[in-house]
Steps between C-alpha positions, in 0.01 A plus 500: 500500500632557147821418314636646173744383234751719330601348159254247358737273315574140554545515875247759556244288314608199705426697826149563381462132426626391848263744671212361293561132510617506873250765608338288787842403631628864503172600681540222761851617586420873506160466659345725234498514118771681316381664191723582199392861465738650242748405227746771406609461128519696184322237301138394486376142557145486367485117504647463848256448792676781692524726189251749660746562791777632287610865581775725356596700807651388830315802665170329433613193699652701789180697536318183601571454877379135483802407294744351755751315272621543150681236300783652281562277202611773258870399491802722442585817705279765329231577602488215748747666748325832519158333511602266790643791699171691463293204607698414805507867608123470506520211744394244248693177465671394177576146385723444196667246271732774369844371572674792326322748729577297811862452423545871435272672754360223730657625826394856431142396432498288815604795707213715350255213571611472862480880551140492371377181685451288178700221329718457197514126415671335202487111546426461119816693395725193544405147428150561360259302716763344732453630850869596523533864635271499794703244696796732513287749713332219711615144542861551398543840667696361794745301276840620402465446121838459323401377151205535263527297174241466237370450144289811486418562132243269332589615143864410513442189696255372226760593232792330680279192551452486125877559433598223737280266276692630184323818385715788389457832666292640221279191488439517875420873483251447219333225695470721809349783301253266327386373843468860638784442755733756331419862401543625142802676649646238740803716603405535865473123536794378282745760619426416867344841599175341621678249723740784617203704636361189666823405684545863602162486664576160667840616609343814651238301697757242617737763637256776595705753296442619140694315225547717197457330169813667374692302752377164370753358248266400223553273183230376278481177296573639148868387503419125572601268220397148395849385626409631853199270510697211359749526784212523745326188359826296494591585860168463686414873509233731368520876444271744685487873527568521874443802722702496811537728798763430774480689835802513730602752776225742396620501141304356198645366181266411214543353154271393211653283244486161319627225735591146445269323754568142608214265422498406864413862604140585573496776247597268213150355504330845466399502134277689261339828631530385871699689753666393813690666778725354780542700817776404748463603858753448778253302700245374246748395237360475150132568423380478133200690346381367174217576261373688189715799471293681242156482344191707542307289757798422723625853511153643548443263794813645673372851453155406642674336795674832572165686451340292759781548743484874459119508541522285818736766631322802362616809690829331599832432342590147414881461576737409226865433580659754261686815591599794300852473637741381217643156548869475513619343179718183546842526349565282198781329695231364743275358229634161402393231251658226299514586135461280176731640237545422127819592329674431162712180540809709442439674837508184714843547646425865577176409660654246727777742600241784562225306690715233669543132498164431686276586207279221360511413134160438333417362156204499264401291207546669161680802634856545347777748498457616857574408857250544787545485872343590834692697749531471873291751700634846438383859539322692232793750503781240472301322216466820303872569535602148402273495195664807367831316477352252236473595140257250350210474755194341323264536794456452874213429743486503882438166663219462770610290788299189564 
């Protein structure tokens, strides 16, 4: 049997490496050898051991009936979406790391795969090499999942780890780019878009209905200040870009934003480019998935895992717990958090009157001219309304419960 790769970039090259170095292990599982037959790319790779397998046309790959699975690592929506549809309509399985495509069209592509007795698998689209998605359709399928909370973006997590130690935002971004963790244009990471797509996928799998990325309240890390980190350090917190989905009564509420995370919380110890996700089920309680959330080899390993699963079920459809039916969006009155708020010191009396007497005052060394506090639990809607009544708000963060 043959496999093909569409898009021979970092992850595509990693897939070829996994298939080469773990060749005997893959053969042992499948019972026969899986040959990398084709690589679809516009570039040439004369120095690559697989350079002679590069083709320019998808038609050339589809004409070979021995090709039973294709790994899509092109990224983006075009031409990945149309190519994936064509492949699935031919009854050939597709495995992908393309979170943008999965978030936008995953349910539709799964339906096409089911109709043509093949599979559409995307373990690598969230959490890199962490075996995170498959359990939602297997071992966790019977659970009533009510919360998914994670640190899902390695770039921002690395940057925030640096900033917690004293780096400025610009210093942390430069470090991340120098190490290859951040793209030249880091917008998708630092503005929260990448984590938004991932929590939309996780929320969709947890509830079995499609969560639209437009329904995820998304904030990045660009507004964080040195003062925010000083408050965190002085009060036994760290700051993480947290992606959270809450499920209740058939509705899903999701948010991506910087959170104050107590040092006692499991996510507080997730540093550098590592990712972690905590899933809470009504019977299981909390289960945590942790590992490398990015990187060529880890992500490629997850794609190859899906590829093996698809080949083991060649001619069948591997079930994934995702429906095209839109999820009901949870009202902002149902989404509750505690909030850390910084205001000008002249706003103290108004803040107490607005947020009530049960707020907790917090201090930080070397921060003057302002007053900071943590609210009691309140809804997103009520917090937004209360914040509007204050004139000199210097910043706010959600607080993750321990």
